[in-house]
N, C-alpha and C positions, 0 to 999 in steps of 0.2 A: 505604676504603668499595669493598665490594663491588658489583662491577657484573651485574646482573641480566642473565640472556640474553634475546635479542630486544629490547632498548633500544637503539634508535640516533639518532642525532644527525639530526636532519630537515633537508634542505636547504631553504633559502629558498624555491626554486621549487616545492617539492612533490614533486620527483622522487625516486622510489626505486626499489631494486632489486630484483627478483624475489623474493629471500628477505626483504626488508624489507617488501614485500607481504604477505607470508605473515603473518610475524610482526603487522603491523597488522592483518589479518584476524582472526588468531587472540585478540590483544587486543581486538577490538570484539566478538568472539561471547563473550568471555569475561564482559565487561560484560554484556553483553544477557541471557546464561544468567544470572548474579547476579543482574540486576533482577529478570528473573521468577519466581527460585526466591523471592526477598523477596516480590513482590507475591502469587505462590502461596499463601505462609504467611499474609498479609492476606486474602485471598480465601476460604482454609479456616475461618479465624476468623469472618469475615464470614457466612457460610453461616447461622450460627446466631444471632450476636450483632450486633446495631447499632449501628454506630459515632453517638456524639455525638445520641444518641438518635433516629437515625433507622431505618427496617426493615431487618432481616436479608436477606441475600442470597437465600436460601431463600424468606421469606416474599415477597419482592419479586418473583421468579422464578414462584412459585406462583399469585400475585394473579390472571392471567388465568384459571387454570382454577377457581380459587376464585368469579372473577364470573360463572362460569355459574349457570344454574338449578339449582335441588337433584336437580328430577327427571332432568337430565343425567348427573350424577355420581353414582359408587357410593360409599355410606357405608361406613365402618369403624369409628366409634368410637360408642359409647353415648349422648353429649353431642348427635352429627350433626355436629361441626365438620369442616372441610375439611382432609382428608389425602389421601395417594397410599399406593400399594401397594408392599411389599418384600416379596419373597419368598424372601430367603437372609441366612445370619447375615452377610455383609460387605456387604450392598446401602449401607446408611448409610454406613459408611466410604468406599468406593468412589463413591459419588455425591456425597459430600460434597468428596473429593480431586478428581474430575473439574470441578466445578463450581469448585472453587477455581482450579484450574490453569488453566480458560478465563478465568475474571477475572483472572488473574495475568497472563495474555499480553496482555489488554486493557487493564489499568490500566498496564503497561509500556511500552506503545505509543510514550509520547512518547520513552522511552530508547531503545528498540532502532532506532525510525525515526530520532534523530538521529546514532545510532551507525552506520547506513546511509548519511547522510548523510554524515556525518564520512570514512567510508572512501571514497566515490567523488569528493568535493570535490577533492584534490590532483589528479585528473587533469582538472579542468574550466578553462576561461577563468574570469574572474569574472563578466560576462554570464552564462555558464551555472551560477556558482555561485548566481547570486540566483536564477535560476529552478529551480533543483533545491530550495532553500529553500522558495520559495513551493510546488512539488511536494508535499513532506513535509508541510507546515501542511495542505494541501488536503486529501492524502490521508487523513490522520488525521481531519478533520473530516468527509467523506463516509463513512468507516466509522462513525465514530459517529452519524450522521444514519440510515445504512442501520440500524444495530442497533436505534435508537429507534423507526423506524417499524415494523421485525420485531415489537417488544414490542408495538405498540399492533394490529398486525394478529393476534397470537396468538389472543387472546380470540375474534375473529370467525371464524377458521379453525378453533378446536376446537368452538366453537359449531356450524358447519356440521356436521364430521365427524362430534361426538357425538348431535346429532339425527336422523341421517338411521337409521331404523329404530327408533327409541327405545321404540315400542311394545311391540314384541318383545323387545330386550336392552337391557342398560344396561353400557356401556364400564367395565371397572374396571382404569383407570390405575394402572401402576407408576410410581414414582419414575424407575428409570432410562429407561424409554419417555417419559415426558414431559418430563423434563429434556432428553434426547437431541434430540427434537422441538423444543425451545424453544431450545437452543444451536444447533443446525442451522440455524434459520431466523434467527437473530440475525448468524452468520457469511456464510450466503449473501447476505442483504441488504448485510452490510457490505461482504464483497468484491466485489459485483456493483456496487456504486454508483463503485467504482473505475474501470469500463469507459469511461465518458465522459472519463473524466480521462487515459485511455490516449490516447484518440481526440485530444484537446488536445496532448498530448505530440507525436503523431506528426504534426500537423499544424506544430507548430511547429519542428520540424526539417525539414519540408519532404516528408515522407512521403506525407501525405494531403493533398490541396488542397482547397478548399470547394466547387469545382465538381464534383468525384468524391462528397463526402460527397452533396451536392443531389441528384445523379443517381441516388444509392444509397439514398434514404431510406427510400421504401416498403420494400424489403427490407429492410434494417437493421432498420425497425421490426416486420417482420414476423418476422425473425430473433430481437428479443428479445423477443418474445412466445411463440416457440417455445422459448428459453432459458428462461423464467421459468416455462414448464409444465413443463420437466424438471428444471431446478434445485431449485422448492421441493419441501421432503421429505414435507409431506402432502399434494400433489396436489388440494388444494382450490382451487375458483376464485376466493375471496377473496384468499389468497396470492399465487396466480399473477397476479391481476389488479392488485393492489397494486404488486408487485414489477415489471410489466410497465409498468405506468403511469408509475411514478417512473422507470423507466430511459429512459422515451421520451421524458420531461420533460428530464431530465439530457441527453439525446443532442441533442436540440434544443438547448438550450443550448451546447454542444459545437459544433454547428454555427454558431451565429451568433459563437461566439469566434473559430472560424476566419473566417467570412466578415469578420469585423474584421480581423483578422490578415494574410488574403493581400489585402486591398484595400489596408491600409500599405505591405505590401511590393510592391504594384504601383505606388502612387504614387512611392515610393522610387526603383524603376525606371527609371520614367518620367523624374523629376527628373535621373536620372544619364544618361540617353539611351539604357538597353539595350535599351529596346521598339524603339527606330526603326533599330537595329543590325541590319545583314542578317549573318545566321550564315556567307556564302559569303562577306562583305566581309573586308577585314584587320579586325584588332582595332582599335578605337579607343584601346585605351591606349598611350600614350605611352613607345615602348620605348629612346630613345635614349639611351646611356650619357653619366651625369655628367661633366662636365670636371674632371679633376684638374688642380689648381692646383700644388701642389706637386710636383713630378717625385722621384721615391725617390734618395736619394743612394746612388753607388755603393759596392758591396763594397770593403772593401782588398786588394790583392793578396793570396795567399798568401806566408807566408815562406818562404825557401829551406830547403831542408832541408841539413845538414850531415852530415860523415860521422861525426864527434863524437855528433850525436843519433842515428845508426844504431847505433852502438856501444853507446848507452845503452840501446837498446830490445834488444839482444841478449844 
């Protein structure tokens, strides 16, 4: 049986050498990339073909644009159907490949999130592994929730942007510009929803305390509104307000989680007597060495070296 390079027998405690860590990283990245490639193929097919009688991905993403009034959209077909504009011979293929790749990354997120979790687990304690599992699941849920919110905001944001000066001109959106706008908004909302989770993580490891978060609440909320104004691709007030409002609610939830965590930690310290301990006083920990019941047996005396042994050595 041929032994493949990079395969190592793992230690029971999860410890690995640097080379084994590199092999592990290579394998995890390989599995993630293969999963993304397969789901990209699915997304490429799904762009025009709906699965199980459902809508196609292209039609689903185009729906917010088509829901706008006909007076706000440019018409390129004789029957007045809702279509986007293409200006190059490769626009159709590149657009379909781009949307399929983004869909592949999103569809494969459970797999590459798990690979990330499996890579860091060997270096964690049992309690930290449980926390990492919760973090990965929560991160995936928050990302999907942000993308769903962005999908419903797209139509309102486009309605505001395309109706400004509609008496003077009508905006003819190309497929590239529209889908780039929609994808950017979905990704920005999804990634932004991870910020409150990062705050909770920093509180769990003791870097950010509830008191510090409470005192900085107003400044952080102002920073969230500034971030939403800069991050949203359309710069329309509807998208900015929706993102800032959602982040504010999630951040307030993160503060309350930090309050509960710090309250439990304070009660635990009080029960152990650490709050009453003076830092300048000796430590309350008993450092008296334990008594050894059985004394170690004496070593046997070394055997005498004879002349014959010396001759054998030479």
